[in-house]
Residue, then its C-alpha position, 0 to 999 in steps of 0.5 A: m339678747e332678743y328680748l326686752s333690748t336693743e342687743n346693743i351695749l354703746i362704747i364711746d371714748l370721747a378722747a379718742g372721738e371713737v364709737e363702738e358697739e357690742e352685743l348684749e348678750d343672754s349671758l350677762v342679762e342671766e348674770k346681772i339682769g339688767g339696770i343698774g346691775i348691769t351698768n355696775y359692771l360695766y361701770e367696773k369694767y372700765k374704771d379706769d377711763d373713769p366711765i359713765v354709764l347710762g342705762t335701762g333696767l329690764l322692763t323698762g318701757t313695757t307694759y308693766p307698771a311704771s317702767a319708766s325708768g333709766q340710769i346713770t352710774a358714774k363715780s361721783p365727783v363729791t362723794g367719791k362713790v360709785s353711784h346710782c341717779p334714776v333718769i326720769y320723765k319720758v327720757g329713760l325709756e327714749i335711751k332705750y328706744s334709741g336704739f341702745d341698752y347701756i351707754v358708756v363713755k370713757g375719756q375727756s374730749k378736748t373740745p366741748v361736744y353733746l352726743w346724738i343717739h337717734d335709731g341705732v346710730a351714735d354720733i359725737t358732735d361738736a358743742g361749740e353752740l352750746w355751750g355757755k347756753d342755759v340747759w332750755e335755750a340747748t334743749d329747745d336749740l337741739r329740738t329745733l335743729v333735730g325737727d322734733d319737739l320730742l326729742q329727749t335730753m340730758l343737758i348740764g348748765p353754766a353750773g355744770e360747764k364751770q364744774s360746780d359741786f352742785a351742778q345736775v344733769c338734768c332731763n330736757h327742760w327740768n331738774s333731776p334726782d341727781r344729787f351727785g354732781f354728775g353735771k360737774l362730771f360731764g363738765s369735767k369730760n367737754l359733755k354738754g350731754f345726750a339728746f334720743r330719739g327712735m322708734g325702736m320696737i321691743e320684742v317680747a318671748e310671751p307678748e299675750d301673757y306678758v301684757e296680760r300679767s301686767l294689766e293685771i299688777l295694774k289693776e290690783a295697783k290701782e285698788n290702792d286709796f293713795m290712787n285717786k291723788k295725784g302730785i307732789a303735795p299729797i307726798l308730801a303731807s304724807l311724810g308730816e308736811k299738811d300745809v303744802s296743798d294749801w300752800i301749793a294750790p294757787v300755783t297749781h296748774r296739773h299734775s303729769a305721770d312718767y310713761f306707764t306710770p299710775y300715780a302722777t308724781i310730777t305737778a305742773l305750777f303756772l308761774d305767768e298764766d293763770p293756773g286755771m287757765v284749760e286752753e294751752s297757752k301762748q308762752d313757750e313755758p309759763g311754768v316749772l314741773v316739779s319732781d324734787i319734793f325736798a327741794l320744794s318743801s325746802l324753799k316754802k320753809l324758807g318762807l317764800s310764797a309757791q309762787d317764788a318758790g316756783k321761779v327759783l326752780k325754774a332758774c335751778a333748772k335754766y343753771g342745772i344746779d341742784p335746787f335742794a342745795v341752792a335752798t339749803l346751803s346758800g344761806k339765802s332766803t329771798l328768790d333775787e338773794l337765792i338766785g344769785s347764789f349759784d356760784s357761790l354754793s358751799g358746803t355738802i348735802d347728806m346722803v342716807g345710808k350707804g350714799i350710792f341712791t340719791p337722797w330726791c327719794p324719800a327714805r320710807p314707804i310712801f302712803n303704804d307702811f310696807d308692815l315695816s319698824g323700826d329705822d335700821e329696817i326702813l333704811a335697809w328696805w329703801e336702799r334695797r328697794q331702790a336698787v330692785a327699781m333701777i335692776f328692773g327700770i321702775q319709777p323709783m318714787f311709784a316703788l315706794m309707794c305701791p306693794e303690787l310692784t313686788e319683786e316675785n313679779m318683777l321676776e315673773l315679768a322678766s321671765l315671761g319678756t325674755e324666756l330666760d330662768l331669773d330668780q329670787d336667788l339671782l336677784d339677791e345676788v345682784v342687790k348684793g353686789i350693788c348694796g354690798 
């Protein structure tokens, strides 16, 4: 497909040590649109090989507001369901920029490997020296090896290598929305993870109209009252936890956003430096980036200070383990006890609705009510909203905030970008195929 695309699907067979490429045909986009519409299709195509499928939304990496997300589609080793996990921070768009819209990983490697995806080239690379290292060490080693601090990674840590049910696939140094145990799936395949870097360009069929319409939608979105807020504390406050701001303020350093996302859904906590520091810290990483609102909230409810909660989150990110599981299933309540519980966690995490979308994302609107009422209506809206966001590549938390991001204008921009006839009936059919 010529537009909004790299035109490439990558097929990696770990067992055979082989890499193949397929062309992304217009006909597949006309049938499945993109994102999890296509990753779901590819999973079914290769399901006998228990694949891990990575993808990008049709609008990912463009000027459409919050077009920041990639996706993982795989069968959760914990729930047994085919589920979809957003890929956040700057990693999602780097997948597309590295030269591939979709990546299918099948089979099991005999020895540890990682996948180095760069500028349209894919290498299965020995990970013997990375295996056993935590997420931070492995990410830093890969960046040093390549000589590029902008290298984006999706890796597992010791939790994934030991195949813990609560192992996460982490994005760069940080915990991710993975509540599905996808880190365990990576570990079972002897896959340390992915490294991405690319300078790819995304062609747009009608570039001037596309950019102009994108900026109109962005301007409308910025008229929302919530746009004067920043970070995760206001999100938690909107969900009923009013005292979070005062609790977290002493260690709050800054707030940041995913690519082209108007609201900063990430908060940086400084643990080893003055949070009010303006100049760059001399430490490699003096704190932790926090995007998991429920993990932070759960640690607060255990009675931890914000600083100790941040230290738990930092340790979880290094180990590659779900911090929400640690906070809610460990039965521990002190910093040292919580960190010491990583290898002994047991129990289950409740999934929302059909269990195919991550409960990392609140199962309700944020800041705006979207004219919804009743639990059933809200849950049905949430599942559809998550599906649509991950078809087009929209940051899933922001999708719950902003009514100005509509299915109608996503389809409008998709048609402007591709010159394909993508309409509401098609979107309804694709969502039905995903959500049932």
